[in-house]
C-alpha positions as CSV (number, residue, x, y, z in Angstrom):
1,M,0.0,0.0,0.0
2,R,2.9,2.4,0.8
3,L,4.4,1.8,-2.7
4,F,1.0,2.8,-4.2
5,H,1.0,6.1,-2.4
6,H,4.6,6.8,-3.5
7,L,3.8,6.0,-7.1
8,R,0.6,8.1,-6.9
9,A,2.6,11.0,-5.5
10,A,5.2,10.7,-8.2
11,A,2.5,10.6,-10.9
12,L,0.9,13.7,-9.5
13,A,4.3,15.5,-9.4
14,L,4.9,14.5,-13.0
15,L,1.5,15.9,-14.0
16,A,2.2,19.1,-12.2
17,C,5.5,19.4,-14.1
18,A,3.8,18.7,-17.4
19,A,1.5,21.8,-16.8
20,L,4.5,24.1,-16.3
21,P,5.3,24.7,-20.0
22,A,1.8,26.2,-20.6
23,S,2.4,28.9,-18.1
24,A,6.0,29.4,-19.3
25,T,4.6,29.8,-22.8
26,V,2.3,32.6,-21.7
27,D,5.4,34.1,-19.9
28,D,7.3,33.8,-23.2
29,A,4.6,35.7,-25.0
30,H,4.9,38.4,-22.4
31,S,8.7,38.4,-22.9
32,F,8.2,39.0,-26.6
33,A,5.7,41.8,-25.9
34,M,8.4,43.4,-23.7
35,E,10.9,43.0,-26.5
36,A,8.6,45.0,-28.7
37,A,8.4,47.7,-26.0
38,M,12.2,48.3,-25.8
39,P,12.4,50.9,-28.6
40,F,9.4,52.7,-27.1
41,V,11.1,52.8,-23.6
42,E,14.1,54.3,-25.3
43,Q,11.8,57.1,-26.5
44,G,10.4,57.8,-23.0
45,F,7.4,55.5,-22.8
46,I,6.6,54.1,-19.3
47,V,5.6,50.5,-19.4
48,R,2.7,49.6,-17.1
49,E,3.0,46.5,-15.0
50,E,-0.4,45.1,-15.7
51,Y,-1.0,43.3,-18.9
52,W,-3.5,40.8,-20.5
53,N,-2.7,37.3,-21.7
54,G,-4.2,34.0,-22.6
55,E,-4.6,31.4,-25.3
56,V,-6.7,32.1,-28.4
57,K,-7.9,30.1,-31.4
58,S,-5.9,31.0,-34.5
59,G,-7.6,33.8,-36.4
60,Q,-10.1,34.6,-33.6
61,K,-10.5,38.3,-32.9
62,L,-10.3,39.5,-29.3
63,M,-11.3,42.9,-27.9
64,I,-10.1,44.7,-24.8
65,K,-11.7,47.9,-23.5
66,H,-9.2,50.4,-22.0
67,Q,-9.4,53.9,-20.6
68,M,-7.0,56.4,-22.2
69,F,-6.5,60.1,-21.5
70,K,-6.2,63.0,-24.0
71,G,-2.7,64.4,-23.9
72,N,-1.0,61.0,-23.4
73,E,0.5,58.9,-26.2
74,Y,0.0,55.2,-25.8
75,A,1.7,52.1,-27.3
76,F,0.4,48.6,-27.2
77,W,2.6,45.5,-27.7
78,L,1.2,42.1,-28.6
79,G,3.6,39.1,-28.2
80,T,3.3,35.4,-28.8
81,A,5.5,32.4,-28.1
82,N,4.4,30.7,-31.3
83,D,6.3,30.8,-34.6
84,E,5.0,32.0,-38.0
85,V,2.1,34.1,-36.7
86,A,0.4,36.9,-38.6
87,F,-0.8,39.7,-36.3
88,E,-3.6,42.2,-36.5
89,L,-3.6,44.9,-33.8
90,K,-5.7,48.1,-34.0
91,V,-7.3,50.6,-31.6
92,Y,-10.8,52.1,-32.1
93,D,-12.7,55.0,-30.5
94,E,-16.3,54.6,-29.1
95,K,-17.7,55.2,-32.6
96,G,-15.7,52.5,-34.2
97,K,-13.2,54.8,-35.9
98,E,-9.6,53.6,-36.0
99,I,-7.2,55.9,-34.1
100,T,-4.0,53.9,-34.7
101,I,-1.1,56.2,-35.7
102,D,1.3,53.6,-36.8
103,G,1.9,49.9,-36.3
104,K,4.7,47.4,-36.8
105,N,4.7,43.6,-37.1
106,D,7.7,41.4,-36.4
107,K,8.2,37.7,-36.2
108,M,7.1,37.3,-32.5
109,F,5.3,40.6,-31.8
110,A,3.3,43.5,-33.1
111,S,3.0,47.1,-31.8
112,V,0.7,50.1,-32.4
113,R,1.0,53.7,-31.2
114,V,-2.1,55.9,-30.6
115,N,-2.8,59.4,-29.5
116,P,-6.4,59.5,-28.2
117,P,-8.3,62.6,-29.4
118,K,-10.2,62.8,-26.1
119,T,-10.3,61.0,-22.7
120,G,-12.5,58.0,-22.9
121,T,-12.8,54.2,-23.3
122,Y,-11.2,52.8,-26.4
123,T,-11.2,49.3,-27.8
124,I,-8.1,47.3,-28.7
125,V,-8.9,44.7,-31.3
126,F,-6.4,42.0,-32.1
127,S,-5.9,38.6,-33.6
128,L,-3.1,36.1,-34.2
129,A,-3.2,33.6,-37.1
130,S,-1.1,30.6,-37.7
131,R,-1.1,27.9,-40.4
132,K,0.5,25.4,-38.0
133,E,-1.1,26.0,-34.6
134,K,-4.8,25.9,-33.6
135,G,-4.2,27.6,-30.3
136,L,-1.8,30.5,-29.7
137,Y,-0.5,32.0,-26.5
138,W,-0.5,35.8,-26.4
139,A,0.3,38.7,-24.1
140,L,-0.7,42.3,-24.6
141,A,1.1,45.0,-22.7
142,Y,1.0,48.8,-22.9
143,G,2.8,52.0,-22.0
144,Y,2.4,55.7,-22.3
145,R,4.3,59.0,-22.3
């Protein structure tokens, strides 16, 4: 009976270790988002500690509502831990008008810069698409100056 408990404990420990790469993958996505932020930090942007992350089906659009203030310039950085991903990342006002100033896509991340015309709630819309993967890990971070 004692051997059964040791084997069961070892199996549970093995299952716990098997779950670690999933959280590390989301962490990797955040690392790539932070890599995208580096040129912005050099230009005086302050990176906020909070960020969004998760797993999404390839090609599925996600939306995040976010408060922005007139007079600040914002940048959003979308990272993934998956290879060969096509990004879409845009910001819209409450009327559905795109306010994105410029955007950049790279191998593991995308970024956009916005200058909100007035204080209010804006919508960040993004998707990641892959020909190889059905589910993609992502992280979206932001900063302002």
